[in-house]
C-alpha positions in Angstrom: -29.6 -76.0 -169.1 -32.0 -73.2 -168.0 -33.5 -74.6 -164.7 -37.0 -73.4 -165.7 -36.7 -75.3 -169.1 -35.4 -78.4 -167.2 -38.5 -78.3 -165.0 -40.7 -78.3 -168.1 -38.8 -81.2 -169.6 -39.2 -83.3 -166.4 -42.8 -82.4 -165.6 -45.1 -85.4 -165.5 -42.5 -88.1 -166.2 -43.5 -91.3 -164.5 -41.6 -92.3 -161.3 -40.8 -95.8 -160.1 -40.7 -96.4 -156.3 -37.7 -98.4 -155.1 -37.2 -98.9 -151.4 -33.4 -99.1 -151.9 -33.2 -95.7 -153.5 -32.0 -93.6 -150.6 -31.5 -90.3 -152.5 -33.1 -89.7 -155.9 -34.1 -86.5 -157.7 -36.9 -85.2 -155.4 -34.7 -82.6 -153.8 -32.3 -82.0 -156.8 -29.4 -83.4 -155.0 -25.9 -83.8 -156.3 -25.9 -87.5 -156.9 -28.0 -90.6 -156.5 -27.5 -92.9 -153.5 -28.6 -96.5 -153.7 -28.6 -99.3 -151.0 -26.8 -102.4 -152.2 -27.8 -105.9 -150.9 -24.7 -105.8 -148.7 -26.0 -102.7 -147.0 -23.4 -100.5 -148.5 -24.5 -97.3 -150.2 -23.6 -96.8 -153.9 -23.3 -93.1 -155.0 -23.3 -92.2 -158.7 -23.3 -89.0 -160.8 -22.8 -87.8 -164.4 -21.6 -84.4 -165.7 -20.2 -83.1 -168.9 -20.0 -79.7 -170.7 -18.6 -77.7 -173.5 -15.1 -76.2 -173.1 -14.7 -73.4 -170.6 -11.1 -72.7 -171.4 -9.0 -73.0 -174.7 -6.3 -75.3 -173.4 -7.4 -78.9 -174.0 -5.5 -80.4 -171.1 -7.0 -77.8 -168.6 -10.4 -78.4 -170.1 -10.2 -82.2 -169.4 -8.9 -81.6 -165.9 -11.7 -79.1 -165.1 -14.4 -81.4 -166.5 -13.1 -84.3 -164.5 -12.8 -82.4 -161.3 -16.3 -81.0 -161.8 -17.7 -84.5 -162.3 -16.0 -85.9 -159.2 -17.2 -83.0 -157.1 -20.8 -84.4 -156.8 -19.4 -87.5 -155.1 -17.4 -85.4 -152.6 -20.5 -83.2 -152.0 -22.3 -86.4 -150.7 -19.3 -87.3 -148.5 -18.7 -90.2 -150.9 -15.5 -92.0 -152.0 -15.2 -92.4 -155.7 -14.3 -95.9 -157.1 -14.1 -95.6 -160.8 -15.3 -93.4 -163.7 -16.4 -93.6 -167.4 -15.6 -91.0 -170.0 -18.3 -89.2 -172.0 -16.7 -87.9 -175.2 -18.5 -85.8 -177.8 -15.7 -84.8 -180.0 -15.8 -83.2 -183.5 -13.9 -85.5 -185.9 -12.8 -82.5 -187.9 -10.1 -81.7 -185.3 -7.0 -83.9 -184.8 -7.1 -86.9 -182.5 -4.0 -85.4 -180.7 -6.2 -82.5 -179.4 -8.7 -84.9 -177.9 -5.8 -87.0 -176.5 -4.9 -83.9 -174.4 -8.4 -83.6 -173.1 -8.5 -87.2 -172.1 -5.0 -86.9 -170.5 -6.3 -84.0 -168.4 -9.3 -86.1 -167.3 -7.1 -89.2 -166.7 -4.6 -87.3 -164.6 -7.3 -85.8 -162.5 -8.9 -89.2 -161.9 -5.4 -90.6 -160.9 -5.1 -87.7 -158.5 -8.5 -88.8 -157.0 -7.2 -92.3 -156.8 -9.5 -94.0 -159.3 -9.2 -95.5 -162.7 -11.2 -94.5 -165.8 -12.4 -97.9 -167.1 -13.9 -97.0 -170.4 -16.6 -94.7 -171.8 -18.4 -93.7 -174.9 -17.5 -91.5 -177.8 -19.6 -89.8 -180.5 -18.8 -87.4 -183.4 -20.4 -84.1 -182.4 -20.2 -80.6 -184.0 -19.7 -79.1 -180.5 -17.2 -80.7 -178.1 -18.4 -81.9 -174.8 -16.5 -83.9 -172.2 -17.1 -85.3 -168.7 -17.4 -88.4 -166.5 -19.8 -90.8 -165.0 -18.5 -91.4 -161.5 -19.4 -94.3 -159.2 -18.5 -94.4 -155.5 -19.5 -95.6 -152.1 -20.6 -93.6 -149.1 -20.9 -94.5 -145.4 -24.6 -95.3 -144.6 -24.1 -93.5 -141.2 -22.4 -90.4 -142.6 -23.7 -89.3 -146.0 -24.6 -85.7 -146.9 -27.6 -84.4 -148.8 -29.0 -80.9 -149.4 -31.7 -81.7 -146.8 -31.0 -81.2 -143.1 -29.8 -77.7 -142.5 -30.9 -76.4 -139.1 -31.8 -72.9 -138.0 -28.6 -71.4 -136.4 -26.2 -73.4 -138.4 -23.2 -71.7 -139.9 -22.6 -71.7 -143.6 -19.1 -72.4 -145.0 -18.0 -72.1 -148.6 -14.7 -73.7 -149.6 -13.8 -71.9 -153.0 -14.1 -68.5 -154.4 -16.9 -67.7 -156.9 -16.9 -65.9 -160.2 -15.7 -68.6 -162.7 -18.6 -68.1 -165.0 -17.9 -64.4 -165.5 -14.2 -64.9 -165.7 -14.3 -67.6 -168.4 -16.9 -65.6 -170.4 -14.6 -62.5 -170.3 -11.6 -64.7 -171.2 -13.4 -66.0 -174.3 -14.5 -62.4 -175.2 -10.9 -61.1 -174.9 -11.8 -58.7 -172.1 -9.2 -60.2 -169.8 -6.0 -62.2 -170.5 -5.0 -65.7 -169.3 -2.9 -64.3 -166.5 -6.0 -62.7 -164.9 -8.0 -65.9 -165.3 -5.3 -68.2 -163.9 -6.5 -68.3 -160.3 -10.0 -69.3 -161.4 -8.6 -72.0 -163.8 -6.5 -73.5 -161.0 -9.5 -73.4 -158.6 -11.7 -75.2 -161.2 -9.0 -77.9 -161.6 -8.8 -78.4 -157.8 -10.6 -81.5 -156.4 -13.0 -81.0 -153.5 -11.6 -84.2 -152.0 -9.5 -82.4 -149.3 -12.4 -80.1 -148.3 -14.8 -83.1 -148.0 -12.3 -85.1 -145.9 -11.9 -82.3 -143.4 -15.6 -81.4 -143.2 -16.4 -85.1 -142.6 -14.7 -84.7 -139.2 -17.5 -82.3 -138.3 -21.3 -82.5 -137.8 -22.3 -81.5 -141.4 -26.1 -81.2 -141.6 -26.4 -80.4 -145.3 -23.9 -80.0 -148.2 -23.8 -79.3 -151.9 -21.3 -78.1 -154.5 -21.6 -74.8 -156.3 -21.9 -75.4 -160.0 -24.3 -74.3 -162.8 -27.0 -72.9 -160.5 -24.7 -70.5 -158.8 -24.3 -69.8 -155.1 -27.9 -68.5 -154.7 -29.4 -71.3 -156.7 -27.7 -74.1 -154.9 -28.2 -72.4 -151.5 -31.9 -72.1 -152.3 -32.0 -75.9 -153.0 -30.7 -76.6 -149.5 -33.1 -74.0 -148.1 -36.1 -75.5 -149.9 -35.2 -79.1 -149.0 -34.5 -78.2 -145.4 -37.5 -75.8 -145.0 -35.3 -73.0 -143.8 -33.7 -69.8 -145.2 -30.2 -68.4 -145.3 -28.5 -65.1 -144.6 -25.2 -64.2 -146.5 -22.8 -61.5 -145.7 -21.6 -60.3 -149.1 -18.2 -59.0 -147.7 -17.5 -62.5 -146.3 -18.1 -64.4 -149.6 -14.8 -65.2 -151.4 -14.8 -63.8 -154.9 -12.0 -64.0 -157.5 -10.4 -60.6 -157.8 -10.9 -60.5 -161.6 -14.6 -61.2 -161.2 -14.9 -58.5 -158.5 -13.0 -56.0 -160.7 -15.1 -56.6 -163.8 -18.5 -57.5 -162.4 -20.0 -54.2 -163.5 -19.3 -54.8 -167.3 -22.3 -57.1 -167.7 -20.5 -59.9 -169.5 -22.1 -62.7 -167.5 -22.9 -66.0 -169.2 -26.5 -66.7 -170.2 -26.8 -69.3 -167.4 -26.3 -66.5 -164.8 -29.3 -64.6 -166.1 -31.4 -67.8 -166.2 -30.4 -68.4 -162.5 -31.5 -64.8 -161.7 -34.9 -65.4 -163.3 -35.5 -68.8 -161.7 -34.1 -68.3 -158.2 -34.6 -64.6 -157.8 -37.8 -65.0 -155.8 -35.8 -66.4 -153.0 -33.6 -63.3 -152.7 -34.1 -60.5 -150.2 -31.1 -58.1 -150.7 -30.8 -54.9 -148.7 -30.5 -51.7 -150.9 -26.8 -51.3 -150.1 -26.0 -54.4 -152.1 -24.9 -53.3 -155.6 -26.7 -55.1 -158.5 -23.6 -56.2 -160.2 -22.2 -57.8 -157.0 -25.6 -59.5 -156.5 -25.2 -61.0 -160.0 -22.0 -62.7 -158.9 -24.0 -64.7 -156.5 -26.1 -66.0 -159.4 -23.1 -66.6 -161.5 -23.1 -70.0 -163.1 -20.0 -71.8 -161.7 -17.9 -74.6 -163.0 -16.2 -77.0 -160.5 -17.0 -74.7 -157.6 -16.5 -75.3 -153.9 -18.6 -77.0 -151.3 -21.3 -75.1 -149.4 -22.1 -76.8 -146.1 -24.3 -76.1 -143.1 -22.9 -77.2 -139.7 -23.3 -76.2 -136.0 -22.2 -72.6 -135.5 -19.9 -73.7 -132.6 -17.9 -75.9 -135.0 -17.5 -73.4 -137.8 -14.3 -71.6 -136.7 -12.5 -74.8 -136.1 -13.7 -76.2 -139.5 -12.5 -73.1 -141.3 -9.1 -73.2 -139.5 -8.5 -76.8 -140.5 -9.6 -76.2 -144.1 -7.1 -73.3 -144.4 -4.4 -75.2 -142.7 -4.9 -77.8 -145.5 -4.3 -75.1 -148.2 -8.0 -74.6 -148.9 -7.1 -71.0 -148.6 -10.5 -69.4 -149.4 -12.6 -71.5 -147.1 -14.8 -69.0 -145.3 -17.8 -68.7 -143.0 -20.2 -66.7 -145.2 -23.5 -66.7 -143.3 -26.1 -68.6 -141.3 -29.2 -70.6 -141.6 -32.3 -68.7 -140.6 -36.0 -69.5 -140.1 -37.5 -67.2 -142.8 -37.7 -69.0 -146.1 -35.5 -66.6 -148.1 -31.9 -65.9 -149.1 -31.1 -62.6 -147.3 -28.1 -60.7 -148.6 -26.5 -58.0 -146.5 -23.3 -56.0 -147.2 
């Protein structure tokens, strides 16, 4: 959904105060956090979308990984999930079985059951999960809390929006898209487990609002700015190679319009490379802010755990903008 359109939809809706609601929607965080009578913190999220790839099993796997990602971005532990299935009845049940198998296998990988869900007949397929988990009251992450001087670490490459759009358009073949597909299917669980060993001040996952959009949400909530070094940002080779052909998804242009006022890019930054930073991602990596003196060790441990593209991409600054330098 276009973020500007979403703002208009939500404007003026009544809000209910609940002293047990620890994290709500005020800072556009990844998931809700609610304090239970026991003192434990419940974390819950929902996400679903139309197919980003043709293979039904991969689609189900990607959608499930994407849904689980919001729990990991809060440093939570998922407990169980529910399916959301909007499936056109005109296609055979065997096809949707493959979607559900992809989602189920990914949930099993995460160590949780899918305990039910809801299905509707819909002209356009959509699939995803409602995920419920728990998070440590003393160590949960939000997008508020980044501090000036913090280092910024990104755990996956970007460019999935451009790649999947080119794949659907026939501009690239499946071989060129395979790295991005495997990345989208990869859980952020391992990255979150490693980062939880460090002093994470703020964290989010990079999805539909793109790197710049989600970075600006941390910046706004934390009342800081960010500086990115473009050369340090991991970008899929196919996305880098074809970024100048202009086949970005519509969500990328919506992100540019909505979040562009945050951006201060030096003239040397090429426009098509800047567009990659707005690119609407699916099941992207974690972006976290942590003390600069911990960044190198964090990246080293992430890479040792086969999170190969984990990279220090910039720093938190005082000026409320997203600076981009070559």
